[in-house]
C-alpha positions in Angstrom: 100.0 128.5 -12.1 98.9 124.7 -11.4 99.1 123.2 -14.5 102.5 124.3 -15.4 104.1 122.9 -11.9 102.1 119.6 -13.3 104.0 119.8 -16.2 107.0 120.5 -14.5 106.6 117.7 -12.2 106.1 115.1 -15.3 108.6 116.4 -17.6 110.9 118.5 -15.4 110.3 121.4 -18.1 108.8 125.1 -18.0 107.6 127.3 -21.1 106.7 130.7 -20.9 104.8 129.8 -24.3 103.0 126.5 -23.7 100.8 127.4 -26.7 103.2 128.6 -29.2 103.3 131.5 -31.8 103.4 129.6 -35.0 105.6 132.5 -37.3 108.9 134.3 -37.3 107.1 137.4 -37.1 104.5 136.3 -34.5 106.7 135.0 -32.2 109.4 138.2 -32.2 106.2 140.2 -31.5 105.9 138.2 -28.6 108.7 139.8 -27.0 109.7 136.9 -24.4 111.4 134.4 -26.2 110.4 131.1 -26.6 111.8 129.0 -24.6 112.3 125.8 -22.1 113.6 125.7 -18.5 114.9 122.3 -18.3 115.8 120.2 -15.1 117.7 117.1 -16.9 117.9 114.7 -14.1 115.1 115.7 -11.6 114.1 112.5 -9.8 110.6 110.9 -10.8 109.3 108.4 -8.3 107.7 107.0 -11.2 109.9 107.3 -14.3 110.2 103.6 -15.8 114.2 102.5 -16.9 114.0 100.3 -19.7 116.9 97.5 -19.7 117.7 98.3 -23.2 119.0 100.7 -26.1 116.5 103.3 -27.5 115.1 102.9 -30.7 116.1 105.6 -33.2 115.2 107.4 -36.3 117.5 106.4 -39.0 117.4 110.1 -40.6 117.3 112.7 -37.7 118.4 110.3 -34.5 115.3 111.2 -32.5 114.2 108.5 -30.1 110.9 106.7 -30.2 108.3 108.3 -28.4 104.4 108.6 -27.4 103.9 111.1 -30.6 105.1 108.6 -33.0 102.8 107.3 -35.2 102.5 103.5 -35.5 101.9 101.3 -38.1 101.1 98.0 -36.6 100.5 95.8 -39.6 103.4 96.9 -41.3 105.5 97.1 -38.2 106.8 100.9 -39.1 106.9 103.7 -36.9 106.7 107.5 -38.6 108.8 110.1 -36.8 107.1 113.1 -35.7 110.0 115.3 -36.1 111.3 114.8 -39.9 108.8 112.1 -40.6 110.6 109.5 -41.8 109.1 105.7 -42.1 111.3 103.3 -39.6 110.9 99.6 -39.4 110.8 97.9 -36.0 113.4 95.3 -35.4 112.7 91.8 -35.0 112.4 92.2 -31.2 109.5 94.4 -31.2 107.8 91.8 -33.9 104.9 91.1 -31.3 103.7 94.8 -31.1 100.0 95.2 -31.2 97.7 98.2 -30.0 97.3 96.4 -26.9 100.6 95.3 -26.3 103.0 98.4 -26.4 106.6 98.9 -25.0 106.7 101.4 -22.5 108.0 104.2 -24.8 104.6 104.4 -26.8 102.6 104.6 -23.3 101.3 108.1 -23.5 101.9 109.5 -19.7 106.0 108.6 -20.6 107.3 111.5 -22.1 110.0 111.5 -19.8 111.7 107.8 -19.7 114.9 106.3 -19.1 117.2 103.9 -21.1 120.3 101.7 -19.2 122.6 101.4 -22.2 125.1 99.6 -20.3 125.6 96.3 -18.0 125.5 96.9 -14.4 128.4 95.0 -14.1 130.8 97.9 -15.0 130.9 100.1 -11.6 133.7 102.2 -11.3 136.0 101.0 -8.4 135.9 104.7 -6.7 133.0 107.0 -6.2 134.7 110.2 -6.8 137.3 112.4 -7.4 138.4 115.6 -5.6 141.6 118.0 -5.6 141.8 120.3 -2.8 143.5 123.7 -4.0 144.2 125.6 -0.8 145.1 129.1 -0.5 147.6 130.0 2.2 148.0 133.8 1.8 145.6 134.6 4.6 145.7 135.6 8.3 146.5 132.8 11.0 143.0 133.2 12.1 141.5 132.3 8.9 143.6 129.8 8.2 142.5 128.0 11.3 138.9 128.3 10.7 139.6 127.0 6.8 141.6 123.7 8.6 138.9 122.8 10.7 136.1 123.1 8.0 138.8 120.6 5.5 139.1 118.6 8.5 135.4 118.0 8.6 134.7 117.6 5.0 137.5 115.0 4.7 135.9 113.2 7.5 132.7 112.7 5.2 134.2 111.8 2.3 133.7 108.0 0.9 136.6 105.5 1.6 136.8 104.7 -2.2 136.7 108.8 -3.1 140.5 109.6 -4.4 141.7 113.0 -3.1 144.6 114.6 -3.8 146.0 118.1 -2.4 147.6 121.6 -3.7 148.4 124.6 -1.8 149.8 127.9 -2.8 150.6 131.0 -2.1 153.7 133.0 -4.0 154.8 129.3 -4.9 152.4 126.3 -5.9 152.7 123.4 -3.8 151.9 119.6 -5.0 151.9 117.6 -2.4 152.8 113.5 -2.7 150.0 112.1 -0.1 151.5 108.5 -1.5 154.9 109.1 0.3 153.4 108.8 4.1 157.0 108.5 5.9 157.5 112.2 5.7 155.6 115.3 4.2 156.9 115.5 0.1 156.1 118.3 -2.1 156.8 119.3 -5.6 156.9 123.3 -6.1 156.2 125.3 -8.9 157.2 129.2 -9.2 153.4 131.0 -9.2 154.3 133.6 -11.7 155.2 130.6 -14.7 152.9 129.1 -16.8 153.7 125.4 -16.7 152.5 122.9 -19.1 151.7 119.6 -18.7 154.5 117.8 -20.2 156.8 119.7 -17.8 154.7 119.2 -14.7 155.0 115.5 -16.0 158.6 115.9 -16.2 159.3 117.7 -13.5 157.1 115.3 -10.9 159.1 112.3 -12.0 156.2 110.5 -13.7 158.9 108.7 -16.4 161.3 108.1 -14.1 160.3 103.9 -14.5 158.6 104.0 -17.4 160.1 105.8 -20.7 158.1 108.8 -22.0 155.6 107.8 -25.0 157.2 108.7 -28.5 154.2 110.8 -29.4 150.4 111.9 -28.5 148.7 112.8 -25.5 149.7 112.0 -21.9 146.6 110.9 -20.0 146.0 108.3 -18.0 147.2 104.9 -17.7 146.7 104.0 -21.5 149.5 106.6 -22.4 151.7 104.6 -20.1 151.6 106.5 -16.9 151.5 103.8 -14.2 149.2 103.5 -11.8 151.6 103.5 -9.2 152.8 106.9 -10.3 149.1 108.2 -10.3 148.4 107.1 -7.0 151.4 109.3 -5.5 148.9 112.3 -5.9 146.1 110.7 -5.7 144.8 107.9 -3.2 141.7 106.5 -1.9 140.2 108.7 1.2 140.2 105.8 3.5 144.1 105.5 2.7 145.6 108.6 3.2 143.3 110.2 5.7 146.0 110.3 8.4 148.7 111.8 6.1 146.2 114.4 4.6 145.4 115.6 8.0 148.9 115.7 9.3 149.8 118.4 6.5 146.5 120.5 7.2 147.6 120.4 10.9 151.1 121.6 9.7 150.0 123.9 7.3 151.4 127.3 7.8 150.4 130.6 6.6 152.5 131.6 3.3 155.7 132.5 4.9 157.3 134.7 2.0 157.8 138.4 3.3 155.7 141.0 2.3 156.4 144.4 1.6 154.6 147.4 3.3 151.9 148.7 1.3 151.3 145.6 -0.9 149.1 143.0 -1.4 150.2 139.1 -0.9 151.5 137.3 -3.6 149.0 135.3 -4.5 149.2 132.9 -7.7 145.4 131.7 -8.1 145.4 131.0 -11.7 148.8 129.0 -11.9 147.4 126.8 -8.8 144.5 125.8 -10.8 146.2 125.3 -14.2 148.8 122.8 -12.2 145.4 120.9 -10.7 143.9 121.0 -14.2 147.1 119.6 -15.9 147.9 117.2 -13.0 144.3 115.9 -13.1 144.2 115.7 -16.9 147.2 113.4 -16.8 146.2 111.0 -14.3 142.2 110.8 -14.6 141.3 111.8 -17.6 137.2 111.5 -18.8 136.7 110.5 -15.0 134.6 112.7 -12.9 137.1 114.9 -10.8 136.4 117.9 -9.2 138.7 120.5 -8.7 137.6 122.3 -5.3 139.6 125.5 -4.8 139.5 127.6 -1.5 140.3 131.0 -2.1 141.0 133.8 0.4 141.8 136.9 -1.5 142.4 138.7 -5.2 145.1 136.8 -7.2 148.0 138.8 -7.8 150.6 136.7 -9.6 150.2 134.6 -12.8 148.4 134.9 -16.4 144.8 135.2 -13.9 146.0 138.2 -11.9 143.2 140.4 -11.2 144.8 143.2 -9.7 148.9 144.0 -9.3 150.6 143.9 -6.1 150.9 147.5 -5.1 147.9 148.7 -2.8 147.5 152.0 -4.6 146.0 150.0 -7.3 142.4 149.6 -6.3 140.5 146.5 -7.7 138.4 146.6 -10.4 135.0 147.6 -10.4 131.8 147.9 -12.5 132.7 151.4 -13.3 136.2 150.0 -14.8 134.7 147.6 -16.4 132.0 149.4 -18.5 135.1 151.9 -19.1 137.1 149.6 -20.2 139.8 150.4 -17.7 140.5 147.3 -15.9 144.0 146.5 -16.9 144.1 143.1 -15.8 140.5 141.9 -16.8 140.6 140.7 -20.2 144.4 138.6 -20.2 142.6 136.9 -17.1 139.5 136.5 -19.1 141.3 135.4 -21.9 143.2 132.8 -19.7 140.0 131.5 -17.5 138.5 130.8 -21.3 141.8 128.2 -22.0 141.3 126.6 -18.5 137.8 125.9 -19.1 138.1 124.9 -22.8 140.9 122.1 -20.8 138.6 121.0 -18.1 135.8 120.8 -20.8 137.7 118.5 -22.8 139.2 116.3 -19.4 135.5 116.5 -18.0 136.5 117.9 -15.1 134.6 120.2 -12.7 135.9 123.2 -11.0 134.5 124.5 -7.3 134.6 127.6 -6.0 134.6 128.4 -2.6 135.3 132.5 -2.3 135.7 133.9 1.6 137.4 137.2 1.7 136.1 140.9 2.6 137.9 141.7 -0.6 137.0 140.2 -4.2 138.6 137.0 -5.1 138.2 137.3 -9.0 135.1 135.4 -9.5 134.1 137.7 -12.0 137.1 136.6 -14.0 136.5 132.8 -12.8 133.1 132.5 -13.8 133.5 131.0 -17.4 134.9 128.1 -15.8 132.4 127.8 -12.7 129.9 128.0 -15.7 130.9 126.0 -18.3 132.0 123.1 -15.9 128.9 123.0 -14.4 130.8 123.9 -10.9 129.3 125.0 -7.4 130.1 128.6 -6.4 129.7 129.3 -2.6 130.4 133.3 -1.4 131.0 134.6 2.2 133.2 136.8 4.1 135.2 134.4 6.4 135.7 130.8 6.4 134.3 131.0 9.9 130.8 132.4 8.5 128.0 129.6 8.6 127.3 130.7 4.6 130.7 128.7 3.6 130.7 125.8 6.5 127.5 125.0 6.3 127.1 125.0 2.3 130.8 122.7 2.3 129.0 120.4 4.7 126.1 120.0 2.6 128.4 119.4 -0.5 129.5 115.8 1.2 126.2 114.9 2.8 125.3 113.2 -0.7 122.2 111.5 0.4 120.0 114.5 1.4 121.5 117.2 -1.8 123.1 115.3 -4.4 125.8 118.1 -4.9 129.4 117.0 -4.8 129.5 113.1 -4.2 126.5 111.7 -6.0 126.6 114.4 -8.5 126.0 112.6 -12.0 129.6 113.4 -14.0 130.2 114.2 -17.5 126.8 114.5 -18.9 125.9 115.1 -22.5 122.7 117.0 -23.3 121.4 116.8 -26.9 118.1 118.8 -28.2 115.7 117.3 -31.3 113.0 119.7 -32.5 110.4 119.6 -35.3 111.6 121.3 -38.5 110.6 124.9 -38.0 112.2 125.5 -35.0 115.7 126.3 -34.4 118.2 126.3 -31.4 119.6 129.6 -30.5 121.4 128.6 -27.8 121.7 127.6 -23.9 122.4 130.4 -21.1 123.3 127.7 -17.8 126.2 125.2 -16.7 127.1 123.8 -19.8 129.9 123.9 -22.8 128.9 123.8 -26.6 130.0 120.2 -28.3 130.2 122.7 -31.5 127.9 119.9 -33.1 126.3 122.0 -35.9 123.5 121.2 -38.3 120.4 122.4 -39.6 118.8 122.7 -36.3 121.3 125.3 -35.5 120.3 129.2 -35.6 121.8 131.9 -37.1 121.7 134.4 -33.9 123.2 132.5 -31.0 122.6 133.3 -27.3 124.5 132.2 -24.8 126.3 128.5 -25.8 124.9 128.1 -29.2 125.8 127.3 -32.8 125.0 123.3 -31.6 123.0 121.2 -30.8 124.7 119.0 -28.2 126.3 120.5 -24.8 129.0 118.7 -22.6 127.9 119.1 -18.9 130.9 118.1 -16.6 128.9 118.4 -13.3 125.3 117.7 -13.2 123.5 117.2 -10.1 119.6 116.9 -9.5 119.3 120.5 -9.3 121.3 121.6 -12.6 118.2 123.7 -15.1 119.4 124.7 -18.4 117.3 127.4 -20.5 117.0 126.0 -24.0 116.3 129.2 -26.2 114.6 128.5 -29.7 113.7 130.4 -32.8 110.5 130.0 -34.9 112.0 130.2 -38.4 108.3 129.2 -40.0 107.7 132.3 -42.5 104.1 133.8 -43.3 102.6 132.8 -46.2 99.3 134.5 -47.1 98.8 133.2 -50.7 98.6 129.3 -49.0 95.3 128.2 -48.0 96.4 124.5 -47.8 95.6 123.5 -44.0 99.4 122.3 -42.6 99.6 118.4 -41.8 99.6 118.9 -38.2 99.6 122.2 -36.0 101.7 120.7 -33.3 105.6 121.4 -32.5 107.8 118.7 -31.2 111.0 118.9 -28.9 112.8 116.2 -27.4 115.9 116.6 -25.1 118.2 113.8 -24.7 120.8 113.4 -21.7 123.0 111.1 -21.3 124.7 110.7 -17.8 126.6 108.6 -15.3 124.3 107.5 -12.6 125.0 106.8 -9.2 125.5 103.0 -9.6 127.6 103.2 -12.1 125.8 102.5 -15.3 125.7 105.0 -18.0 121.8 106.0 -18.4 120.1 108.2 -21.2 117.1 110.0 -20.3 114.9 111.3 -22.5 112.0 113.6 -22.4 109.7 114.5 -25.6 107.0 117.3 -25.6 104.2 118.4 -27.7 103.3 122.6 -28.1 100.8 123.4 -30.2 101.1 126.3 -32.2 98.8 128.8 -33.4 99.0 131.2 -36.4 97.8 135.0 -37.9 97.0 137.4 -34.9 93.1 137.4 -34.5 91.6 137.8 -30.8 91.1 134.0 -31.1 94.7 133.5 -31.3 96.0 136.0 -28.6 93.1 134.5 -26.2 95.3 130.8 -27.2 99.0 132.7 -26.4 97.3 133.8 -23.4 95.9 130.9 -21.8 99.5 129.1 -22.5 101.3 132.1 -20.7 103.6 130.9 -17.7 104.3 134.1 -15.8 106.9 132.5 -13.6 109.0 130.8 -16.8 109.1 134.0 -18.7 110.3 136.3 -15.7 113.3 133.4 -15.0 113.7 133.5 -19.2 113.7 137.2 -19.4 116.1 137.3 -16.0 118.9 135.0 -17.5 118.8 137.0 -21.1 119.0 140.8 -19.7 121.9 139.0 -17.2 123.3 137.8 -20.2 123.0 140.3 -22.4 124.5 142.9 -19.6 127.7 140.9 -20.1 128.6 140.6 -23.5 127.2 143.8 -25.1 128.5 147.3 -24.4 126.5 150.1 -24.2 123.4 148.0 -23.0 120.9 149.6 -21.3 118.9 146.7 -19.1 116.4 149.2 -17.8 115.1 150.6 -21.2 115.2 146.9 -22.4 113.0 145.4 -20.1 110.6 148.7 -20.3 110.1 148.5 -23.9 109.8 144.7 -23.6 106.9 145.1 -21.2 105.2 147.7 -23.1 105.6 145.7 -25.8 104.0 142.7 -24.4 101.1 144.8 -22.3 100.1 147.0 -25.5 100.0 143.4 -27.7 98.1 141.2 -24.8 96.2 144.0 -22.7 92.0 144.9 -23.0 92.2 148.5 -23.3 90.5 151.4 -25.8 93.1 153.6 -27.7 94.6 156.3 -25.7 92.9 155.7 -22.8 94.7 154.5 -19.8 92.0 154.4 -17.3 90.6 151.3 -19.4 93.8 148.7 -19.4 93.6 145.6 -17.9 95.3 142.6 -18.1 94.2 138.7 -18.0 94.8 137.2 -14.6 97.3 135.1 -16.6 99.6 137.9 -17.4 98.8 140.2 -14.3 101.8 139.3 -12.5 104.1 139.6 -15.1 104.6 143.4 -14.5 105.1 142.9 -10.9 107.9 140.4 -11.9 109.2 142.9 -14.2 109.2 145.7 -11.6 111.1 143.6 -8.8 113.7 142.6 -11.8 114.3 146.1 -12.7 115.5 146.3 -8.9 117.5 142.9 -8.5 120.9 142.3 -7.8 121.7 141.1 -11.7 120.2 144.3 -13.2 121.7 147.1 -10.7 124.9 146.5 -10.2 125.5 149.8 -7.8 126.4 148.8 -4.4 127.8 145.6 -5.8 131.5 144.5 -6.7 131.9 142.8 -10.0 132.7 139.3 -8.0 129.0 139.6 -6.0 127.3 140.6 -9.5 128.8 137.2 -11.1 128.1 134.9 -7.8 124.7 136.1 -8.4 124.3 135.3 -12.0 126.0 131.7 -11.6 123.5 130.7 -9.0 120.4 132.1 -11.2 121.7 130.4 -14.4 121.5 127.0 -12.5 118.7 127.0 -10.4 114.8 125.8 -11.3 112.0 128.2 -11.7 110.7 128.2 -8.1 114.1 129.2 -6.9 114.9 131.7 -9.8 111.4 133.7 -8.8 112.4 134.4 -5.4 115.4 135.6 -6.2 113.7 138.0 -8.6 110.5 138.8 -6.2 111.3 137.7 -2.3 108.7 136.0 -0.5 107.3 138.0 2.7 105.5 136.3 5.5 104.0 138.0 8.5 103.5 136.8 11.7 101.3 138.4 14.6 98.9 137.8 17.7 96.0 138.2 15.2 96.7 135.4 12.9 98.7 133.1 11.9 101.8 133.1 9.2 100.1 134.8 6.2 102.0 136.0 3.0 102.4 139.5 3.1 102.7 142.2 0.0 106.2 143.0 -0.6 105.7 146.6 0.2 106.9 148.9 3.3 103.2 148.6 4.0 103.5 145.4 5.8 105.7 147.1 8.4 103.8 147.3 11.6 105.4 147.5 15.5 103.5 144.8 16.4 104.5 142.4 13.4 107.3 139.9 12.8 108.0 139.9 9.4 110.2 137.1 7.3 111.8 137.9 4.1 113.6 135.3 2.0 115.3 136.6 -0.8 117.0 133.2 -1.7 120.8 134.8 -0.8 119.3 136.4 2.7 116.8 135.0 4.9 115.7 138.4 7.1 113.7 137.8 10.2 112.4 141.3 11.2 110.9 142.5 14.6 108.1 145.4 14.6 109.4 148.0 17.4 107.1 147.0 19.9 107.9 143.2 19.1 111.8 144.5 19.6 110.9 146.0 22.8 109.2 143.2 24.5 112.0 140.9 23.3 114.7 143.1 24.9 112.7 143.2 28.1 112.7 139.0 28.1 108.6 138.8 28.4 109.2 135.5 26.3 111.1 133.5 29.2 108.0 134.7 31.3 105.8 131.5 31.7 102.5 133.7 31.6 103.8 134.9 28.3 103.9 131.3 26.3 102.0 133.0 23.1 104.6 135.5 22.6 107.4 133.0 23.2 105.8 130.7 20.5 105.5 134.0 18.0 109.1 134.7 18.3 109.6 130.9 17.6 107.4 130.6 14.1 110.1 132.5 12.0 112.8 130.7 13.4 111.8 127.1 12.7 110.5 128.4 9.2 113.6 130.3 8.6 115.6 127.2 9.6 113.2 124.4 7.3 114.4 127.3 4.3 117.9 127.1 5.0 118.1 123.1 5.2 116.9 123.2 1.8 119.1 125.2 -0.3 122.4 125.5 -1.5 124.4 127.6 -1.2 123.4 128.1 2.2 121.6 131.7 2.8 123.0 133.6 5.4 120.4 134.3 8.2 119.7 138.0 9.3 118.2 138.8 12.5 116.7 142.4 12.9 114.8 144.9 14.5 113.0 148.0 13.1 115.0 151.4 12.9 118.4 149.0 13.3 121.3 149.1 11.4 120.5 145.4 9.7 116.7 146.5 9.0 118.6 147.6 5.3 118.6 143.7 4.6 114.9 143.9 4.5 113.8 147.7 3.2 116.1 147.7 0.3 113.6 144.9 -1.4 110.5 146.3 -0.7 108.1 148.5 -3.0 108.8 152.2 -1.7 105.0 153.2 -1.1 105.8 155.5 1.3 108.9 157.4 0.9 110.1 160.4 2.4 108.4 162.4 -0.4 104.7 160.9 0.0 102.2 161.7 2.8 102.7 160.5 6.5 102.6 156.3 6.6 100.7 154.4 8.6 101.0 155.0 12.4 104.0 152.5 13.2 104.8 152.0 9.8 107.9 152.7 8.2 108.9 154.9 4.9 111.9 154.6 3.1 114.7 157.4 2.2 114.7 156.7 -1.7 114.0 158.2 -4.9 112.9 155.1 -6.4 109.4 155.1 -8.4 107.0 152.8 -6.4 104.8 149.9 -8.0 101.8 152.2 -8.3 103.9 155.0 -10.1 105.6 152.1 -12.2 101.8 150.7 -13.6 100.9 154.1 -14.0 103.4 154.9 -16.6 103.1 151.4 -18.3 99.5 151.7 -18.9 99.8 155.1 -20.1 102.7 153.9 -22.7 100.8 150.8 -23.2 97.7 152.3 -24.9 99.6 154.4 -27.5 
């Protein structure tokens, strides 16, 4: 897959099909959708940044690119998307074959334009509104306060900060009044409109309320003085903020026996959104919500206060018997619309043993491009280290240097349409001839808004080939290339607005002869295909009632193998796949068993969390979520990749499993005994000490690179935590099979092994 990685390192794009099926029928026979997995602002060291505005086609608005045809004598260029002829403006007068502008260089398929003068820099770097849950036990409260104090210390001096705390009531803290703590209180069970909020908080005491129109920022008469009561530069309010946090107590309202705490999460988030919408509309701002339990009050409640009512499970959602679910989702869809309109992001830090409502909140986090972290407690390293990482901007570019309020647009050849995007963005409802009638994800548009976009944010754009088969036509087409162009407007950390343009060309093949098959197979990217299928199956599971994901994936795989495999009819033993396709069945086998498809034993919150992260990560990271990597360490050899199979377990081996969300260091039985006996501390057993240290160092390197920070599990063979490894392994040796290898292990499962899966696949594919 080296050449596909080269394409990614040049343009930030991976496509399942790099040679495209040329007709609608052929594309539907190829099963895996024609799509592009694109990282819009992936950093490229050698990418040119041009200090002028882009040259656009007068008809389709696509940008001049290396695939445009140029007539140097007539000083015109022909757009590859709509074939329209455009004249060059006067400042391109000196253009010749030897004197080309950078945007026409064949190697610059990705290029950036600075569309604003460098002088217009924002006076503040970023805006954070902390929304803190106080319905948690004293111990958790102490952990959360300590983590927040550390985060506040890491904030740049010129970032604006606000604070809202909530329990039974919502408290908006006035940080600009430093003499004594001053808060405005709202009832948690009532929905507060933006107008009521501003009236109650005294925004119009000095200036009369504008007679009409929306109230948004200083242009509508809100004085900067009234805004700075609630949003202050970190350097000015650090002392006040820390004093408020120190004084913060657990929610004082009495709790009835057999009742849950009254927690009005939705009202607090709604107040935060309205306050930011009034004070700083259109500026990149983040609401960072720290939640320690289920919402029981307000329009976004997920469960009643009575403990006799259990929190909804996957079974309840399937049977449509979750009482509060649809009402809460409807409320959060409205909140998502409001935040997208304002250009603000919601980040979620959920730390509780219970569910907090991520399944309902997913729509807001995903449409605003927010971050989500799920842990069991506020003392857990998954939470503490992830929060710290958001503010260490130099390394991770997540919270502080996140590029705010981006707009993403797609252009493509007239025989291709856009079905939609699965990923962290919201539709701008820009309808036109490029929009397909079938919608997947955020569709019916060719432009999307991205409120929070960082260098890792990755979108999956799904296309539809609309070209029909026309057997009567013998005339060769003008060109057998399809063209795609991705435009991303975003605010660079220098404060300038930039436009990044990526233009791709892919060859298409028509018909269904063996030559065409070979062409399609030659351009098949197995990893990108697995990720596109994972995003698609997760999306279908959420929106289609009665959808059977296992059956859908199996049918797709059988169809793909019977179409592209080599075999004689009805002879399973003759079946073989090209090396270009040979790992794909393995990816599908692991996807069927993954947390995205198997919801048993996971809560709706956990499933929503896994899917949010799958939908924003690049191909390399997503593949690790679908099919974890396994490395083996032993005295006989250095670290080497091992098969993800129960046969990899041996008494004298250490295994390192990376499943993205969890990193497991697993000691074989003999290694564990030696470690417990303390041999690694004895000078004569230095080799053993080094063997133990190797996987620790590698695990630390993985953890250092990742967000959210994965959970580290260190366990021994036959120990209780060994389940974290065993659950991911191929069950080639179970309690039903013959005796395993000496020192090995068996799995207590009725799942089929990969060998049985392949036997069935071959038998069905050759029919």
